[in-house]
N, C-alpha and C positions, 0 to 999 in steps of 0.2 A: 061079883068077884071082888074080894078084898085086895088091898094094896099088897099085903104079904103074898097072896096067891099070884098076883100079877108079877111080882119080883121073881118068885120061884119059877113061874112059867117061862119068863124071858131068859132066865139063867140057864135053863136046860137046852136052849136052842142056839147057843153061841156057835158060830161057824168058823171054819178055817178059810182064809182067803189067800189065793196065790196069783201072782202076776208072773207069767212065764214068757220071757223073751219079747215083751211088748215093744213094738216099734210104731211110731206115728210121725208122719211128715206133713207139714203144712207148707206146700210149695218148697222153697229152698230151706225152710226151717225144720230141723229135726227136734220134735218135742219130746219124744221118748226114743231112746237108742238101746233097745234090747233090755228093757227093765225086768229084773228078776227080784221078787220080794214075796215074803210070806208073812201073813198076819195070823197069829195064833188065836185059838178060841178064847173069847173073853178078854183079849188084850186090847189096850188102847195104844195104837201106834200112830205117831205123828210123822207126817212128811214135812220136812223143813228145808227151806232153800230160798235163794233169791228169785225174783220175778223171772219167768222164762225158763226155769229149771225143769219143768215138766210135772210138778206135783199136782196141779189142778187137772191136767190132762189125764193123769193116772186115776184120780178120783172119779172123773167123768166117765172113764172107761168101766170102772167098777159099777157105777150107777146105770150104765147103759146109754148115756147121752152121747158118747163118742165110741167109735169102733177102730180097732188097730189095723194098720196095714199088714201086720203079721204078729204072731204071738197069741197067747191065750189068757183069759181070765177064768179062774176056777173058784167055786164056792163049795166047800166040803167035797172036793174032788170032781165035782160036776162042771163041765165046760159050759160057761154061760156067755161066751163071747158073742154069740149070735142071738141071745135071748133079748127080747124087747125090754125097755126100762121098766114098764109097768108089771113085768113078771119077774123082776130080779129079787124081790123080797128084801129090799133095802130101804131104810128110812134116811132122808137127807135133810139137813138143816143148812140153809144158805146164809151168807153174810147179810143179805138184804131183808131177812125175815120172811118176805113173800106171803104175808097173811092176806086173806080176803077182806077188804075194808068194809064190806056190807054185812059181814058175819061177826057175831060176838065171839069172845074167846072160846066158849064151850062149843059153838058150832064150827069154828075153825078147826078145833081138835078133832071133832067128829066127822069132818068132811070126807076123809078117805074111807071111813067106815060106811058112810052113806053111799059112796060110789060102789062099795062092795055089797050093797043091799043088806047090811046088818040091820036088824030090827031097831026101831026108833028107841025103845026103852033100853035096850042093851048098849047102843052106841052112846046114849046120854050118860048112862051109868059109867061106862068105861072112860068117856071123856072127863067126867067129873073126878074120877079116881086119879087120872093122869094130871089134871090141874092141881089136885091136892099133892101129888107126888113132887111137882115142881114148885110148890109153895104158893099157888094162886087159887086156892079153893074158894076164896071170896071174890074172885074177879071174873067169874064165868060169864056174867051178863054184860061185861064191858066190851066196847068195840076197840079195834086197834088204836084209833086216834086218842082213846082215853087211857092208854097204857104207856108207860115209859119204854124206852128202848130195851132195857133189860127184861122187862115183863113181856114185851112182844117176843123176844128171843126165847123166853121160857115157854110161851105158847107154841112157838114153832117147834121147839124140842118135844113138847108133849104130843103135838100132831104127828111128828115123825115116829114116835114110839107107839102111837095108837094102833097101828097095824101089826104090832109085835114083830118087827123085822128081825132077821137073823144078823143083819149087819147095819150099823149106824154110821152115816157119813156126815162129817162136819166140815163145811167149806168156809174156813175163816169166819166162824160164827160170831166172834167177839170183836172184830176189827173196827166195827162202826160204833162201839160203845166207849164211854169215857173211862179213864184209868181205874177209878175206884169200882165202878160197876163191873168192869172187865175182870178185875181180880176176884170179886165175889162170885161172879157167875162161873168162872173157870173152876173154882173150888166146888161149886154145886154140881156142875156137869161131871166132874171127876167122881164125886161122891155117888151120883146117880148111876153113872156107868159101872162103877164097882158093885153097887147093890144089885143092878140088873144082870151083871156079868155078860153084857152084850159086846160082841166084837166090834171095835170102833176104829175108823180111820179118820184122822184129824189133820186138816191141812192148815198150815200157818207159815208166815214168814217171821213170826215173832219168836225168837229163841227162848225167851223167858217163859212164854206159854208152853212151848214144847217140852222144855226141861222140867217144868213144875207139874205137868199133867200126865205125861205119857209113861207107859211101861218101857217102851223103846222108842227111839227117835231115828228115823232114816234121813240123813242129810243128802239132798240131791244136788246134782250139778250136771248141766248139759244133758238131761234126759237119763241119767244113770244115778245109782246110789253110790255115794262115796264111802259111807259108813253107816251101818245100822247097829246100834248098841243101846244099852241102858243110858239114861242121862248121866250117871256118875262116870261110866267108862268113856262116854263121848267127850266129856269135859276134861277128865284127867288123863286120858290116853287116846288123843285123837290119832286116827290112822294116817291122815294126810295133812299137808300144810293148809289146804283149803278148809278142811274141817276145823283145824286149830284156829284159823283166822275167823271163821264164820260163827263158831260157837264160843261165846264169851269174848273177852277182850284179850288181845295178845300183842305184845311188843316184839318187833324184830330188831335184834341187836347184832352188829357184826362180830364174828368170832373166827378163830383159826383152829382147825382140827389138830389135836396133838396125839401122841401115842396112846395105845390102850383104850380106844373108844372114849376119849375125853376131848374136851374142847376148851380153849383159852378164851375167856369172855369176861369183860369187866374186871380185868386184873387178877382173875383166878382161874383155876382149872377145875372143871366139874364133869361128871360122867354124862354120857349121851344115851338116850333111850331110843330104841328102834335102830333103823339103818343110819349109819354115820357117813363118813367120807374118808378119803385117804389123808394121812397125816400131812399137814401143811396146806390143805385145801381151805379156801376162804368160804365161809358159810354164814348163814343168818341163824341166830339162836332165837327160838320162840319162847317168850317168858310171859306167864300170867302175872297180873298185878300183885296177887297175894303171895307170889313166889319171889318178889323183889324186896330187898331191904334198903331203907334209906335212913340216914342219920345226919343231923346238922353238922357241918364241918366247914369252917371259914377258909380252910386251905384246899378244899376239894375243888375239882374242875366242873362238877355238875351244878346246874342252876335250876331252881324251881321255875318252870314256865307257866304252869296253871294248876289250879286246884279245883276239885269238884266234890261238893258235899253229897254223900250217898247214905246218910243216916248214921248208923253206928260206925261206918268207915268214911274216910275221905280219900279220894284218889288224887295222887300227886303225879303230875307230869314233869319229868326232869329232862332238861336238854343237856346232853353230854358235849364235851369239847369238840367232837367231830361233827356235831350237828344232829346226831341221832337222838331220838326221844324215847324214853322208857317210862312206863307207868308203874306206880307202886301204890298199894293200899296201906294206909295207916289208921290206927284208931282215931276217931274224931276228937277224942280227948287230947290228942297230941297235935292236932291240926295247926295250932298256933305256933308250933315250932318250925313250920314250913311255909312262911309267907312267900309270895311271888318274888323272885329275884334272889332269894336266899341260896347260899352255896350248900350243897349236900353231897355226901358220899353215898355211892350206890354199891350194894353188894348182893351176893346170892347165898342162900343156904346150901349145904352139901347134899343136893338132890339132883337126880337126872333131869336133863333138859332135852328138848327136841330140836334138831337142827335140820335145815333145808338148804339146798343149793342157793347161793346168793341171787341167781337169776330167776328163781322160781317165785312167781307172784300170783 
């Protein structure tokens, strides 16, 4: 089988995955609270959220390692809730690689095929093709301790794909790697997933990973999905204050609702997106750093409290007279205009902002 044939074969078997009303309790802790979610064929969907939000429990239920107290897991409309893990037709890549230390890379990839009694010649051919697919064609004879962390994770990915699963499950596979390797490998995983067209569920607590890799991102909180959208929509139009605060950086600045779905904030009136509040109500206005304008002004009340170099941009933290802090991004070419302690004026462009009840945190 050639690599092109392998890619074609995998692409024709992409599955639809559905979670219907999944509930799982561990003693007094509710890990999943009626989870409803659909992963489309060939889609890479990331489950994103803080520790304890239920994302790993959802993944383990799809893999067959956990069983719900109620609800269903369906693959292509077939209820697999009670199907054992070894019959789920899912490939899984773990954070810890989980390679067999006594087997070389080629034999690690071929292990599942051996368990399924695939002929020796065929399994070695398929394992070699997959190592080539993940860029390790010349590393087949090396043992795990002779490979870097990124190379070990590539072997684990090839092993998961060896059985041609309908669903690929990635359980924080990059979190143990250093930053540069993590960036490179996430690009390679995304490229490979798109080439194969395989339905993929990716678990991460790293928002940058989720936003850069996924077709859609489901932000979870307390066992439920707060919002499931494309990365662009999730960032620019968060459905809740929790999503707004969890995805990207967001400052909360006091404001007062005015007439006509507008809010008074930072000395000007701007429109409100989504649900507002009654005129006169005290609210918090949620502001992205790129949506805040700052200018040096020796007469202004704001002072630069901190700066952070981010490459092409520098993030300025401004402390306002009332003690509130707001973050703004400026071109790094202008960073010298904003030393710590400098007085600055803070403004907003004429665009809609999101507001939340001041007590909501």
